[in-house]
Backbone as CSV, one residue per row, in Angstrom:
resi,resn,N_x,N_y,N_z,CA_x,CA_y,CA_z,C_x,C_y,C_z
1,MET,-36.227,-5.851,94.877,-35.696,-4.574,95.315,-34.230,-4.668,95.001
2,ASP,-33.573,-5.655,95.335,-32.017,-5.549,95.144,-31.660,-5.385,93.773
3,ARG,-32.554,-5.772,92.743,-32.127,-5.539,91.318,-32.111,-3.982,90.995
4,TYR,-33.030,-3.201,91.787,-32.993,-1.768,91.368,-32.016,-0.970,92.231
5,LEU,-31.539,-1.498,93.119,-30.517,-0.863,94.177,-29.196,-1.303,93.782
6,ILE,-28.351,-0.046,93.177,-26.974,-0.365,92.758,-26.161,0.251,93.731
7,SER,-25.126,-0.377,94.344,-24.144,0.134,95.316,-23.267,1.023,94.524
8,LYS,-22.470,1.888,95.182,-21.488,2.555,94.694,-20.381,1.810,94.044
9,ARG,-20.145,0.752,94.602,-19.016,-0.094,94.368,-19.380,-0.818,92.940
10,LYS,-20.570,-1.306,92.947,-21.163,-1.869,91.778,-21.242,-0.842,90.640
11,THR,-21.717,0.469,90.990,-21.688,1.481,89.927,-20.341,1.744,89.477
12,GLY,-19.468,1.922,90.261,-18.108,2.125,89.828,-17.496,0.955,88.968
13,GLU,-17.932,-0.291,89.237,-17.393,-1.369,88.481,-18.028,-1.450,87.049
14,THR,-19.451,-1.033,87.160,-20.142,-1.031,85.754,-19.415,0.140,84.961
15,ILE,-19.181,1.287,85.554,-18.721,2.326,84.699,-17.277,1.792,84.191
16,GLN,-16.592,1.177,85.060,-15.254,0.790,84.575,-15.414,-0.334,83.526
17,VAL,-16.409,-1.252,83.537,-16.686,-2.238,82.522,-17.124,-1.530,81.329
18,GLU,-18.094,-0.567,81.417,-18.599,0.042,80.211,-17.395,0.863,79.536
19,SER,-16.584,1.595,80.307,-15.576,2.246,79.732,-14.572,1.322,78.915
20,ARG,-14.292,0.250,79.502,-13.472,-0.857,78.743,-14.121,-1.278,77.586
21,GLU,-15.347,-1.555,77.610,-16.171,-2.040,76.423,-16.185,-0.865,75.357
22,SER,-16.377,0.252,75.954,-16.411,1.387,74.821,-15.077,1.456,74.277
23,GLU,-13.877,1.346,75.014,-12.703,1.563,74.368,-12.419,0.329,73.451
24,SER,-12.814,-0.866,73.799,-12.696,-1.986,72.987,-13.322,-1.832,71.651
25,ASP,-14.507,-1.435,72.000,-15.535,-1.105,70.672,-14.985,-0.064,69.846
26,SER,-14.283,0.908,70.411,-13.829,2.020,69.559,-12.598,1.635,68.733
27,ASP,-11.795,0.600,69.403,-10.710,0.103,68.708,-10.947,-0.681,67.460
28,VAL,-12.273,-1.285,67.409,-12.544,-2.246,66.432,-12.643,-1.514,65.001
29,PRO,-13.361,-0.331,64.937,-13.460,0.331,63.776,-12.140,0.844,63.194
30,ARG,-11.184,1.097,64.218,-9.820,1.624,63.685,-9.060,0.550,63.061
31,LYS,-9.272,-0.595,63.760,-8.605,-1.867,63.096,-9.112,-2.121,61.702
32,LEU,-10.443,-2.189,61.726,-11.105,-2.362,60.440,-10.798,-1.382,59.372
33,GLN,-10.746,0.018,59.683,-10.352,1.072,58.900,-8.976,0.843,58.319
34,LYS,-8.190,0.340,59.025,-6.607,-0.012,58.832,-6.722,-1.110,57.719
35,ALA,-7.528,-2.151,58.087,-7.615,-3.224,57.332,-8.398,-3.174,55.909
36,GLU,-9.231,-2.234,55.911,-10.094,-2.095,54.687,-9.303,-1.788,53.455
37,PRO,-8.398,-0.767,53.540,-7.787,-0.452,52.312,-6.999,-1.554,51.679
38,SER,-6.296,-2.538,52.632,-5.661,-3.478,51.900,-6.578,-4.728,51.373
39,SER,-7.696,-4.857,52.069,-8.749,-5.820,51.546,-9.546,-5.411,50.408
40,SER,-9.666,-4.063,50.258,-10.550,-3.538,49.171,-9.716,-3.451,47.901
41,LYS,-8.543,-3.501,47.858,-7.688,-3.561,46.694,-7.876,-4.874,45.946
42,ALA,-8.575,-4.898,44.731,-8.814,-6.004,43.993,-7.574,-6.349,43.237
43,LYS,-7.178,-7.721,43.274,-6.139,-8.102,42.677,-6.512,-8.448,41.185
44,THR,-5.881,-7.521,40.296,-6.267,-7.714,38.917,-5.129,-8.326,38.128
45,LYS,-5.372,-9.415,37.480,-4.217,-9.980,36.461,-4.006,-9.179,35.342
46,PRO,-2.880,-8.920,34.994,-2.564,-8.191,33.861,-2.993,-8.974,32.617
47,ALA,-3.494,-8.315,31.687,-3.887,-8.998,30.429,-2.739,-9.479,29.596
48,ARG,-2.979,-10.510,29.125,-1.942,-11.299,28.292,-1.786,-10.500,26.828
49,GLN,-0.652,-10.299,26.386,-0.395,-9.779,25.183,0.155,-10.778,24.063
50,TYR,-0.119,-10.573,22.900,0.473,-11.529,21.843,1.900,-11.488,21.783
51,ASP,2.454,-12.704,21.629,3.982,-12.869,21.563,4.121,-13.489,20.138
52,ASP,5.411,-13.005,19.673,5.716,-13.545,18.309,6.066,-14.971,18.338
53,SER,6.296,-15.570,19.408,6.411,-17.040,19.519,5.210,-17.855,19.198
54,TYR,4.007,-17.320,19.439,2.750,-17.936,19.127,2.604,-18.466,17.777
55,ILE,3.423,-18.020,16.812,3.226,-18.408,15.408,3.572,-19.866,15.434
56,GLU,4.365,-20.448,16.356,4.736,-21.713,16.302,3.479,-22.615,16.629
57,PHE,2.585,-22.103,17.151,1.195,-22.925,17.334,0.253,-22.626,16.221
58,GLY,0.622,-21.746,15.299,-0.368,-21.533,14.250,-1.136,-20.238,14.500
59,PHE,-0.804,-19.370,15.295,-1.844,-18.177,15.675,-1.013,-16.854,15.450
60,ILE,-1.787,-15.923,14.866,-1.282,-14.590,14.561,-2.052,-13.596,15.256
61,ASN,-1.742,-12.448,15.287,-2.349,-11.346,16.113,-3.215,-10.628,15.275
62,ASN,-4.598,-10.553,15.653,-5.597,-10.034,14.893,-6.439,-9.057,15.804
63,ASP,-5.759,-7.855,15.759,-6.537,-6.697,16.647,-6.512,-7.154,18.088
64,GLY,-5.488,-7.650,18.527,-5.451,-8.196,20.068,-5.961,-9.549,20.300
65,LEU,-6.492,-10.251,19.220,-7.016,-11.602,19.392,-6.210,-12.675,18.681
66,PRO,-6.071,-13.763,19.228,-5.166,-14.745,18.536,-6.069,-15.443,17.405
67,GLN,-5.635,-15.414,16.229,-6.300,-15.957,15.115,-5.458,-17.116,14.563
68,CYS,-6.144,-18.306,14.172,-5.547,-19.448,13.724,-5.396,-19.227,12.238
69,VAL,-4.200,-19.447,11.716,-3.781,-19.402,10.264,-4.337,-20.526,9.558
70,LEU,-4.893,-21.633,10.151,-5.354,-22.805,9.445,-6.917,-22.649,9.234
71,CYS,-7.646,-22.484,10.153,-9.108,-22.285,9.987,-9.515,-20.925,10.210
72,SER,-8.858,-19.850,10.294,-9.057,-18.441,10.477,-10.035,-18.048,11.532
73,VAL,-9.948,-18.910,12.523,-10.860,-18.706,13.941,-10.246,-17.897,14.818
74,CYS,-10.920,-16.871,15.249,-10.293,-15.898,16.363,-10.648,-16.381,17.684
75,LEU,-9.858,-16.720,18.570,-10.159,-17.002,19.965,-10.274,-15.727,20.721
76,SER,-10.638,-16.006,22.042,-10.841,-14.738,23.040,-9.553,-14.473,23.573
77,LYS,-9.590,-13.397,24.280,-8.295,-12.933,24.996,-7.897,-14.000,26.138
78,ASP,-8.909,-14.475,26.578,-8.644,-15.394,27.750,-7.814,-16.743,27.167
79,SER,-7.883,-16.889,26.013,-7.282,-18.046,25.306,-5.814,-17.721,24.948
80,MET,-5.411,-16.548,25.192,-3.988,-16.192,24.989,-3.056,-16.762,25.827
81,LYS,-2.980,-18.006,25.855,-2.029,-18.784,26.590,-1.399,-19.849,25.691
82,PRO,-0.139,-20.062,25.801,0.482,-21.159,25.008,-0.143,-22.499,25.151
83,SER,-0.658,-22.843,26.153,-1.238,-24.216,26.403,-2.634,-24.242,25.808
84,ASN,-3.377,-23.218,25.767,-4.647,-23.151,24.991,-4.404,-23.214,23.572
85,LEU,-3.592,-22.377,23.126,-3.318,-22.516,21.642,-2.718,-23.776,21.085
86,LYS,-1.893,-24.372,21.861,-1.278,-25.670,21.571,-2.418,-26.654,21.616
87,ARG,-3.357,-26.645,22.537,-4.495,-27.558,22.543,-5.339,-27.389,21.363
88,HIS,-5.611,-26.021,20.878,-6.451,-25.865,19.650,-5.844,-26.560,18.595
89,LEU,-4.537,-26.332,18.423,-3.786,-27.090,17.307,-3.868,-28.484,17.337
90,LYS,-3.680,-29.237,18.381,-3.575,-30.511,18.391,-5.106,-31.198,18.433
91,THR,-6.062,-30.365,18.799,-7.516,-30.826,18.778,-8.084,-30.695,17.372
92,ASN,-7.992,-29.550,16.808,-8.642,-29.248,15.511,-7.781,-29.506,14.374
93,HIS,-6.390,-29.450,14.541,-5.507,-29.712,13.389,-4.432,-30.693,13.868
94,PRO,-4.812,-31.914,13.996,-3.724,-32.730,14.660,-2.707,-33.106,13.626
95,SER,-2.944,-33.068,12.299,-1.917,-33.488,11.273,-0.947,-32.428,11.001
96,PHE,-1.284,-31.002,11.567,-0.328,-29.994,11.393,0.341,-29.722,12.759
97,SER,0.282,-30.524,13.607,0.850,-30.174,15.082,2.413,-30.298,15.026
98,ASP,2.881,-31.123,14.207,4.430,-31.232,14.109,5.105,-30.304,13.042
99,LYS,4.400,-29.385,12.488,4.882,-28.564,11.471,5.947,-27.524,12.013
100,PRO,6.826,-27.185,11.408,7.808,-26.134,11.841,7.237,-24.788,11.735
101,ARG,8.029,-23.826,12.307,7.555,-22.316,12.283,7.398,-21.780,10.894
102,GLU,8.328,-22.148,9.965,8.379,-21.665,8.597,6.873,-22.079,7.907
103,PHE,6.341,-23.208,8.174,5.131,-23.704,7.592,3.937,-22.649,7.895
104,PHE,3.878,-22.225,9.158,2.698,-21.341,9.772,3.089,-19.938,9.209
105,GLU,4.398,-19.628,9.027,4.509,-18.231,8.456,4.062,-18.079,7.094
106,ARG,4.169,-19.292,6.363,3.671,-19.300,4.957,2.195,-19.240,4.959
107,LYS,1.591,-19.902,5.976,0.146,-19.903,5.894,-0.323,-18.487,6.331
108,GLN,0.565,-17.684,7.112,0.136,-16.415,7.545,0.296,-15.500,6.240
109,ASP,1.229,-15.678,5.425,1.280,-14.805,4.181,0.078,-15.201,3.212
110,GLU,-0.336,-16.473,3.168,-1.517,-16.821,2.293,-2.771,-16.214,2.920
111,LEU,-2.938,-16.254,4.162,-4.150,-15.621,4.955,-4.122,-14.165,4.638
112,SER,-2.882,-13.418,4.769,-2.998,-11.988,4.537,-3.299,-11.739,3.038
113,LYS,-2.959,-12.408,2.121,-3.240,-12.206,0.693,-4.805,-12.457,0.513
114,GLN,-5.244,-13.494,1.151,-6.671,-13.726,0.950,-7.520,-12.469,1.526
115,LYS,-7.158,-12.002,2.602,-7.817,-10.860,3.095,-7.784,-9.679,2.266
116,ALA,-6.643,-9.518,1.636,-6.513,-8.254,0.683,-7.356,-8.438,-0.454
117,VAL,-7.451,-9.717,-0.944,-8.222,-10.029,-2.121,-9.747,-9.786,-1.799
118,VAL,-10.155,-10.292,-0.770,-11.490,-10.059,-0.317,-12.044,-8.550,-0.040
119,LYS,-11.106,-8.012,0.602,-11.219,-6.499,0.880,-11.306,-5.730,-0.495
120,LYS,-10.447,-6.016,-1.348,-10.541,-5.310,-2.789,-11.789,-5.612,-3.594
121,ALA,-12.287,-6.849,-3.503,-13.523,-7.253,-4.114,-14.747,-6.713,-3.638
122,ALA,-14.697,-6.482,-2.336,-15.877,-5.896,-1.571,-15.842,-4.390,-1.570
123,THR,-14.835,-3.752,-2.099,-14.704,-2.301,-2.155,-15.173,-1.754,-3.526
124,VAL,-16.152,-0.900,-3.476,-16.681,-0.352,-4.879,-16.107,1.059,-4.818
125,MET,-15.537,1.443,-5.992,-15.051,2.833,-6.264,-16.145,3.635,-6.295
126,PRO,-15.908,4.991,-5.869,-16.983,5.950,-5.910,-17.612,6.205,-7.282
127,ASN,-16.759,6.332,-8.289,-17.139,6.542,-9.684,-17.993,5.275,-10.207
128,ILE,-17.690,4.120,-9.741,-18.451,3.007,-10.253,-19.739,2.882,-9.569
129,LEU,-19.710,3.285,-8.163,-21.100,3.402,-7.568,-21.920,4.493,-8.108
130,ARG,-21.360,5.699,-8.415,-22.185,6.623,-8.988,-22.815,6.196,-10.469
131,ALA,-21.916,5.488,-11.181,-22.435,5.028,-12.379,-23.643,4.124,-12.288
132,SER,-23.593,3.202,-11.282,-24.628,2.261,-11.030,-25.918,3.020,-10.706
133,TYR,-25.889,4.118,-9.781,-26.980,4.815,-9.513,-27.632,5.501,-10.576
134,LEU,-26.822,6.050,-11.535,-27.279,6.727,-12.726,-28.067,5.912,-13.772
135,VAL,-27.464,4.759,-13.812,-28.144,3.662,-14.709,-29.453,3.204,-14.162
136,SER,-29.408,3.001,-12.824,-30.699,2.621,-12.199,-31.753,3.799,-12.144
137,LEU,-31.178,5.145,-12.089,-32.200,6.166,-12.277,-32.928,6.142,-13.749
138,ARG,-32.027,5.928,-14.634,-32.553,5.839,-16.157,-33.710,4.778,-16.306
139,ILE,-33.359,3.426,-15.609,-34.235,2.460,-15.746,-35.550,2.728,-15.134
140,ALA,-35.524,3.302,-13.917,-36.759,3.771,-13.067,-37.548,4.817,-14.031
141,ARG,-36.855,5.712,-14.631,-37.657,6.729,-15.403,-38.199,6.206,-16.701
142,ALA,-37.553,5.276,-17.199,-37.930,4.555,-18.324,-39.159,3.499,-18.096
143,LYS,-39.220,3.246,-16.901,-40.139,2.184,-16.370,-39.888,0.839,-17.136
144,LYS,-38.666,0.341,-17.091,-38.302,-0.895,-17.667,-37.928,-1.784,-16.508
145,PRO,-37.991,-3.113,-17.011,-37.609,-4.181,-15.853,-36.167,-3.880,-15.336
146,HIS,-36.053,-4.498,-14.117,-34.694,-4.125,-13.462,-33.618,-5.097,-14.134
147,THR,-33.937,-6.134,-14.718,-33.047,-7.023,-15.381,-32.441,-6.478,-16.579
148,ILE,-33.062,-5.423,-17.085,-32.367,-4.868,-18.320,-31.027,-4.319,-18.245
149,GLY,-30.697,-3.792,-16.985,-29.342,-3.360,-16.753,-28.279,-4.419,-17.043
150,GLU,-28.349,-5.611,-16.582,-27.485,-6.602,-16.620,-27.717,-7.367,-17.913
151,THR,-28.714,-7.386,-18.499,-28.866,-8.128,-19.670,-28.785,-7.278,-20.980
152,LEU,-29.079,-6.102,-21.061,-28.903,-5.203,-22.088,-27.989,-4.083,-22.164
153,ILE,-28.127,-3.324,-21.175,-27.471,-2.002,-20.957,-25.858,-2.147,-20.799
154,LEU,-25.577,-2.993,-19.781,-24.102,-3.267,-19.500,-23.460,-3.968,-20.754
155,PRO,-23.985,-4.964,-21.300,-23.227,-5.761,-22.544,-23.115,-4.630,-23.617
156,CYS,-24.077,-3.733,-23.886,-23.938,-2.729,-24.964,-22.866,-1.668,-24.590
157,ALA,-22.810,-1.374,-23.290,-21.764,-0.468,-22.995,-20.398,-0.969,-23.040
158,VAL,-20.229,-2.322,-22.648,-18.912,-2.960,-22.734,-18.378,-3.049,-24.210
159,ASP,-19.324,-3.412,-25.094,-19.113,-3.465,-26.496,-18.609,-2.219,-27.027
160,MET,-19.432,-1.053,-26.832,-19.074,0.320,-27.211,-17.608,0.728,-26.690
161,ALA,-17.454,0.423,-25.346,-16.164,0.865,-24.878,-14.984,0.132,-25.373
162,GLU,-15.205,-1.206,-25.608,-14.068,-2.009,-26.159,-13.863,-1.737,-27.606
163,THR,-14.850,-1.348,-28.418,-14.597,-0.989,-29.683,-13.893,0.426,-29.868
164,VAL,-14.401,1.576,-29.180,-14.009,2.766,-29.237,-12.640,3.170,-28.373
165,LEU,-12.759,2.731,-27.128,-11.714,2.889,-26.187,-10.636,1.928,-26.088
166,GLY,-11.035,0.853,-26.143,-10.097,-0.321,-25.956,-10.488,-1.325,-24.829
167,ALA,-9.719,-2.376,-24.794,-10.182,-3.441,-23.806,-10.040,-2.862,-22.376
168,GLU,-9.173,-2.064,-22.016,-8.968,-1.549,-20.661,-10.225,-0.928,-20.126
169,ALA,-10.818,0.017,-20.981,-12.075,0.636,-20.640,-13.129,-0.283,-20.416
170,ALA,-13.173,-1.252,-21.393,-14.386,-2.377,-21.205,-14.245,-3.181,-19.872
171,LYS,-12.977,-3.446,-19.656,-12.682,-4.120,-18.259,-13.165,-3.379,-17.101
172,LYS,-13.152,-1.970,-17.160,-13.627,-1.239,-16.032,-15.159,-1.185,-15.958
173,LEU,-15.752,-1.124,-17.101,-17.186,-1.036,-17.173,-17.853,-2.266,-16.640
174,LYS,-17.215,-3.501,-16.888,-17.766,-4.676,-16.246,-17.761,-4.827,-14.780
175,THR,-17.171,-3.989,-14.073,-17.153,-3.929,-12.751,-18.288,-3.210,-12.143
176,ILE,-19.210,-2.391,-13.000,-20.207,-1.733,-12.597,-21.486,-2.601,-12.005
177,PRO,-21.905,-2.641,-10.832,-22.833,-3.637,-10.445,-24.328,-3.114,-10.940
178,LEU,-24.875,-3.990,-11.890,-26.249,-3.747,-12.498,-27.081,-5.043,-12.300
179,SER,-26.947,-5.929,-11.369,-27.907,-7.054,-11.324,-29.193,-6.557,-10.847
180,ASN,-30.217,-7.622,-11.016,-31.605,-7.347,-10.705,-31.824,-6.872,-9.238
181,ASN,-31.278,-7.357,-8.344,-31.370,-6.881,-6.848,-30.686,-5.576,-6.595
182,THR,-29.496,-5.455,-7.367,-28.729,-4.070,-7.173,-29.507,-2.964,-7.700
183,VAL,-30.186,-3.057,-8.857,-30.863,-2.025,-9.393,-32.119,-1.802,-8.596
184,SER,-32.723,-2.817,-8.023,-33.967,-2.553,-7.248,-33.574,-1.855,-5.918
185,ARG,-32.444,-2.245,-5.295,-32.024,-1.524,-4.218,-31.664,-0.031,-4.406
186,ARG,-30.997,0.290,-5.703,-30.627,1.600,-6.034,-31.850,2.433,-6.059
187,ILE,-32.941,1.904,-6.763,-34.085,2.692,-6.998,-34.837,2.927,-5.665
188,SER,-34.866,2.002,-4.766,-35.359,2.269,-3.445,-34.550,3.364,-2.690
189,ASP,-33.292,3.329,-2.735,-32.538,4.363,-2.126,-32.730,5.760,-2.780
190,LEU,-33.036,5.722,-4.065,-33.248,7.078,-4.721,-34.539,7.592,-4.434
191,SER,-35.544,6.695,-4.308,-36.862,7.137,-3.863,-37.017,7.697,-2.450
192,GLN,-36.208,7.014,-1.614,-36.254,7.341,-0.278,-35.472,8.793,-0.142
193,ASP,-34.408,8.992,-0.862,-33.791,10.304,-0.761,-34.685,11.358,-1.338
194,ILE,-35.349,11.154,-2.402,-36.409,12.159,-2.849,-37.361,12.397,-1.764
195,LYS,-37.945,11.493,-1.092,-38.949,11.705,0.003,-38.384,12.471,1.061
196,ASP,-37.123,12.195,1.441,-36.425,12.871,2.535,-36.163,14.320,2.120
197,GLN,-35.801,14.609,0.946,-35.616,16.032,0.533,-36.947,16.786,0.328
198,LEU,-37.980,16.147,0.042,-39.328,16.748,0.082,-39.860,17.159,1.447
199,TYR,-39.678,16.165,2.372,-39.988,16.443,3.752,-39.120,17.431,4.383
200,SER,-38.009,17.650,3.991,-37.124,18.573,4.616,-37.606,19.929,4.065
201,ARG,-37.876,20.108,2.742,-38.490,21.515,2.260,-39.778,21.805,2.836
202,LEU,-40.521,20.852,3.103,-42.000,21.201,3.664,-41.798,21.689,5.097
203,ARG,-40.763,21.115,5.931,-40.425,21.579,7.291,-40.107,22.976,7.298
204,ASN,-39.196,23.322,6.422,-38.691,24.633,6.284,-39.618,25.810,5.791
205,CYS,-40.506,25.474,4.890,-41.353,26.335,4.373,-42.379,26.907,5.212
206,PRO,-42.907,28.144,5.050,-43.859,28.709,6.064,-45.239,28.130,5.920
207,CYS,-45.719,27.687,4.782,-46.787,27.228,4.625,-46.943,26.316,3.297
208,PHE,-47.967,25.355,3.112,-48.079,24.646,1.885,-49.601,24.129,1.846
209,ALA,-49.978,23.853,0.563,-51.285,23.493,0.182,-51.312,22.060,-0.165
210,LEU,-52.478,21.289,0.263,-52.575,19.965,-0.172,-53.738,19.808,-1.149
211,GLN,-53.642,18.799,-1.992,-54.805,18.506,-2.997,-54.835,16.989,-3.155
212,THR,-55.955,16.457,-3.091,-56.015,14.961,-3.196,-56.964,14.508,-4.432
213,ASP,-56.716,13.481,-5.043,-57.367,13.087,-6.220,-57.475,11.581,-6.047
214,GLU,-58.517,11.000,-6.822,-58.751,9.549,-6.789,-58.673,8.983,-8.092
215,SER,-57.944,7.992,-8.356,-57.735,7.478,-9.740,-57.663,5.935,-9.564
216,THR,-57.375,5.365,-10.710,-57.300,3.841,-10.718,-55.936,3.492,-11.496
217,ASP,-55.252,2.456,-11.213,-54.194,1.937,-11.841,-54.422,0.992,-12.912
218,VAL,-53.504,0.321,-13.459,-53.679,-0.460,-14.722,-54.354,-1.763,-14.325
219,SER,-54.392,-2.081,-12.969,-55.144,-3.330,-12.648,-56.401,-2.959,-12.175
220,GLY,-56.924,-1.653,-12.205,-58.183,-1.366,-11.895,-58.384,-1.110,-10.296
221,LEU,-57.325,-1.062,-9.516,-57.497,-0.734,-8.116,-57.506,0.857,-7.867
222,ALA,-58.227,1.210,-6.869,-58.463,2.606,-6.499,-57.162,3.122,-5.763
223,GLN,-56.804,4.179,-6.215,-55.541,4.957,-5.667,-55.811,6.300,-5.071
224,LEU,-55.338,6.673,-4.053,-55.530,8.147,-3.571,-54.169,8.841,-3.725
225,LEU,-54.441,9.847,-4.537,-53.152,10.535,-4.879,-53.260,12.081,-4.074
226,THR,-52.065,12.387,-3.419,-52.107,13.608,-2.759,-50.939,14.514,-3.255
227,TYR,-51.174,15.609,-3.644,-50.214,16.673,-4.176,-50.051,17.730,-3.232
228,VAL,-48.746,18.178,-3.095,-48.460,19.419,-2.262,-47.857,20.473,-3.050
229,ARG,-48.336,21.696,-2.743,-47.784,22.908,-3.332,-47.117,23.712,-2.218
230,TYR,-45.909,24.212,-2.393,-45.255,24.962,-1.444,-44.233,25.912,-2.141
231,PRO,-43.771,27.033,-1.493,-42.884,27.973,-1.874,-41.455,27.471,-1.445
232,SER,-40.438,27.630,-2.487,-39.217,27.294,-2.028,-38.222,27.898,-3.163
233,GLN,-37.256,28.630,-2.645,-36.266,29.273,-3.352,-36.913,30.452,-4.326
234,GLY,-37.969,31.070,-3.749,-38.538,32.044,-4.726,-39.549,31.566,-5.823
235,ARG,-39.824,30.307,-5.726,-40.719,29.714,-6.706,-41.741,28.833,-6.010
236,ILE,-42.863,28.545,-6.811,-43.881,27.630,-6.272,-43.750,26.319,-6.840
237,HIS,-43.454,25.378,-6.095,-43.240,23.966,-6.542,-44.434,23.266,-6.238
238,GLU,-44.631,22.073,-7.039,-45.726,21.265,-6.891,-45.104,19.791,-7.031
239,ASP,-45.387,18.904,-5.970,-44.792,17.578,-6.056,-45.927,16.483,-5.654
240,MET,-45.854,15.359,-5.820,-46.684,14.266,-5.374,-46.224,13.889,-3.962
241,LEU,-46.994,13.964,-2.917,-46.581,13.747,-1.584,-46.707,12.240,-1.391
242,PHE,-47.934,11.549,-1.751,-47.804,10.080,-1.576,-49.045,9.544,-2.378
243,CYS,-48.943,8.373,-2.654,-50.051,7.535,-3.416,-50.301,6.244,-2.664
244,ARG,-51.625,6.076,-2.213,-51.913,4.912,-1.423,-53.170,4.229,-2.010
245,SER,-53.242,2.966,-1.942,-54.292,2.214,-2.392,-55.478,2.325,-1.474
246,LEU,-56.674,2.176,-2.066,-57.984,2.406,-1.194,-58.669,1.050,-1.183
247,PRO,-59.344,0.754,-0.134,-60.007,-0.503,-0.094,-61.312,-0.527,-0.911
248,THR,-61.937,0.571,-1.211,-63.125,0.679,-2.040,-62.704,0.784,-3.484
249,ASN,-63.902,0.924,-4.148,-63.704,0.963,-5.711,-64.078,2.424,-6.048
250,THR,-63.891,2.820,-7.331,-63.996,4.143,-7.778,-65.362,4.500,-8.456
251,THR,-66.252,3.786,-8.472,-67.549,3.845,-9.017,-68.428,5.033,-8.411
252,GLY,-69.192,5.698,-9.247,-70.032,6.877,-8.716,-71.045,6.303,-7.669
């Protein structure tokens, strides 16, 4: 019974204790709220930037990354420290670790010239690219082997240009890419472009008609041909939509 009977004095004491506890509890969030902003601020280290003195270790700036002028390797931004760059030089190129600054500057010039040569060789002029596609189109229309462009067409064009126009024009013609793989790639691009144009016209036209036919190729395999007829620009056009091989034969 004594547990359930609380005297006034005890009640007052408990109230005071509870009030003190509530005050102490209410103070805790305030202290935490004051401490939270300082603790929540993350300490971010400033990113290192390239310095001109790094050339003494054989490194140049390549779009914000250190690049070695000896092996052309680009390191990460975390390696943008003199100690890391010096370690790379002594570990991978120990014979050049004692070279002066002028040596690495000459290597920098050589590396920049190599990049310019590679970029120039990999860049194809628009007129040269167009000529390659036109020759590939004629090869496809004539149904000739793809190797004829490099073995016959280009040498004949070079001889005619050198005889009529001079050596400078012949030198330009030699840069036209007409190898076997290049011509094959050009023909695939042309066929895909023709297919895309046909699909685009069919999507825009109000209606079209399909006609199928069965035939055989030179090897005797059955082929299913599908033709499409559609109106476009005030005219009726007829194109072959696709040609697929059949697993069966064509006998009656």
